[in-house]
C-alpha positions as CSV (number, residue, x, y, z in Angstrom):
1,M,7.5,35.7,-14.3
2,A,9.7,33.0,-13.5
3,G,13.3,33.6,-11.8
4,K,14.5,35.4,-8.9
5,A,16.4,38.3,-9.9
6,R,17.4,39.1,-6.1
7,P,20.3,38.1,-4.7
8,K,20.3,34.9,-2.1
9,K,19.8,35.7,1.4
10,D,23.1,35.0,3.5
11,L,22.0,33.5,6.7
12,G,25.6,32.9,7.6
13,M,25.9,36.7,7.7
14,L,22.9,37.3,10.1
15,A,24.1,35.0,12.3
16,M,27.5,36.4,12.5
17,S,26.1,40.1,13.1
18,Y,25.6,38.5,16.6
19,G,29.5,38.6,17.1
20,N,29.2,35.4,19.6
21,V,28.0,32.5,17.0
22,Y,30.3,30.0,15.6
23,V,29.3,30.0,11.4
24,A,30.4,27.8,8.8
25,R,29.2,27.1,5.6
26,V,30.3,23.7,4.2
27,A,29.8,21.1,1.2
28,F,30.9,18.1,2.3
29,G,31.5,16.8,-1.5
30,A,33.2,19.9,-2.5
31,K,35.7,19.9,0.2
32,D,35.7,17.2,2.8
33,T,38.4,18.4,5.2
34,Q,36.9,21.7,5.3
35,T,33.7,20.0,6.3
36,L,35.5,18.2,9.1
37,K,37.3,21.0,10.3
38,A,34.0,23.1,10.6
39,F,32.2,20.6,12.6
40,Q,35.1,19.9,15.1
41,E,35.6,23.7,15.7
42,A,31.7,24.2,15.9
43,D,31.5,21.1,18.5
44,A,34.4,23.0,20.5
45,F,32.7,26.3,20.2
46,P,31.6,27.1,23.7
47,G,28.5,28.9,22.5
48,T,25.8,28.7,19.9
49,S,27.2,27.2,16.6
50,L,25.6,27.2,13.4
51,I,26.7,24.9,10.1
52,I,25.0,25.7,6.8
53,A,25.5,22.5,4.5
54,Y,24.7,22.3,1.1
55,S,22.3,19.7,0.7
56,Q,20.9,18.0,-2.7
57,C,17.3,17.2,-3.2
58,I,15.8,15.1,-5.6
59,A,13.5,18.1,-6.5
60,H,16.7,19.8,-8.0
61,G,16.1,17.6,-11.0
62,Y,19.2,15.7,-11.6
63,D,20.3,12.0,-10.6
64,M,21.4,12.0,-6.7
65,A,24.4,9.9,-7.9
66,Y,25.8,13.1,-9.5
67,G,25.2,15.2,-6.0
68,V,29.1,15.2,-5.3
69,E,29.5,16.8,-8.4
70,Q,27.1,19.3,-8.3
71,Q,28.1,20.3,-5.1
72,K,32.0,20.7,-6.5
73,L,30.2,23.0,-9.1
74,A,28.4,24.9,-6.7
75,V,31.5,25.9,-4.8
76,E,33.8,26.3,-7.8
77,T,31.4,28.8,-9.5
78,G,30.5,30.7,-6.1
79,Y,27.1,29.7,-6.0
80,W,27.8,28.1,-2.6
81,P,31.1,29.6,-1.0
82,L,32.8,27.9,1.7
83,Y,33.7,29.7,5.1
84,R,34.1,29.5,8.7
85,Y,33.6,32.2,11.3
86,D,35.0,31.7,14.9
87,P,34.8,34.8,17.1
88,R,37.4,33.2,19.2
89,R,40.0,33.9,16.6
90,A,39.3,37.6,16.8
91,V,40.3,37.5,20.6
92,N,43.9,36.5,19.6
93,G,43.9,39.1,16.7
94,E,43.4,37.0,13.9
95,S,40.5,37.7,11.5
96,A,37.2,35.6,12.6
97,F,36.3,34.8,9.3
98,K,37.9,32.4,7.3
99,L,37.0,32.1,3.4
100,D,37.6,28.5,2.5
101,S,36.9,28.4,-1.3
102,G,38.5,30.2,-4.2
103,A,37.7,33.1,-6.7
104,P,34.6,32.1,-8.6
105,K,35.4,30.6,-11.7
106,G,33.6,28.0,-14.1
107,D,30.5,28.4,-16.0
108,L,27.9,29.2,-13.8
109,A,25.3,28.7,-16.3
110,A,26.2,25.0,-16.9
111,Y,25.7,24.5,-13.3
112,M,22.2,25.9,-13.1
113,R,21.5,24.0,-16.5
114,N,21.6,20.7,-14.1
115,E,18.8,21.7,-11.9
116,T,15.5,21.6,-12.9
117,R,14.4,24.9,-11.0
118,F,16.8,26.8,-13.3
119,R,16.1,24.9,-16.4
120,M,12.3,25.5,-16.1
121,T,13.3,29.6,-16.2
122,E,15.7,28.8,-19.2
123,T,12.7,26.8,-21.3
124,Q,10.1,29.2,-20.6
125,D,11.9,32.6,-21.2
126,P,15.4,32.3,-22.5
127,I,16.6,35.9,-22.6
128,R,15.2,36.3,-19.1
129,Y,17.3,33.5,-17.9
130,K,20.7,34.7,-19.6
131,E,19.6,38.1,-17.7
132,L,19.5,36.2,-14.7
133,V,22.4,34.4,-14.9
134,K,24.5,37.5,-15.5
135,T,23.1,39.0,-12.4
136,A,23.8,35.7,-10.4
137,K,27.2,36.2,-11.5
138,E,27.5,39.7,-10.6
139,N,25.8,39.0,-7.2
140,I,28.6,35.9,-6.6
141,Q,31.2,38.6,-7.3
142,E,30.0,41.1,-5.1
143,R,29.4,38.6,-2.1
144,F,33.0,37.1,-2.9
145,R,34.5,40.6,-2.7
146,L,32.3,41.1,0.8
147,Y,34.1,37.7,2.3
148,E,37.3,38.9,1.0
149,K,37.0,42.2,3.1
150,L,35.5,40.1,6.1
151,E,38.6,37.7,6.1
152,K,40.9,40.6,5.6
153,G,39.2,42.4,8.8
154,L,38.6,45.2,6.7
155,P,34.8,47.4,7.1
156,I,32.2,46.3,5.2
157,I,29.2,48.5,4.2
158,P,26.3,46.8,2.5
159,T,25.0,47.9,-0.8
160,P,21.4,48.9,-0.5
161,A,19.2,46.5,-2.2
162,P,17.0,47.9,-5.1
163,V,13.5,48.5,-3.7
164,E,10.8,46.2,-5.4
165,K,7.5,47.7,-6.6
């Protein structure tokens, strides 16, 4: 069946788990200053740095002239949250994690409809597509709550993923 119901993998969280890696998630079209700050911090970091950048692709199925707008939608809807994780901040008693995007808002289905990879699922099975959008919204909200906890320095306990058969 078309469409993936599982949450997106979080490469940034995996890298952060080491505790000594600078990690940022950016989308220069959505927030230029956040992207610049992330690159400056990564460059100044005395160890390994990882910047995960939203990168549109012609295979996404929309005119690349609208790449900036699509990046903004990705960030606004929570599909691509922006953050910076700098272990040096923890040494000063601050949270190492900074969430740079606001709470998810906007129409996730409209963002997804712009891209062929999602439109194909909607065309093949509209009912499943609606279910997948609903699940994606739930996953986005859960991830945002997790990031808020990280920013506040609260302990996090991951929710076990359902076992696929």
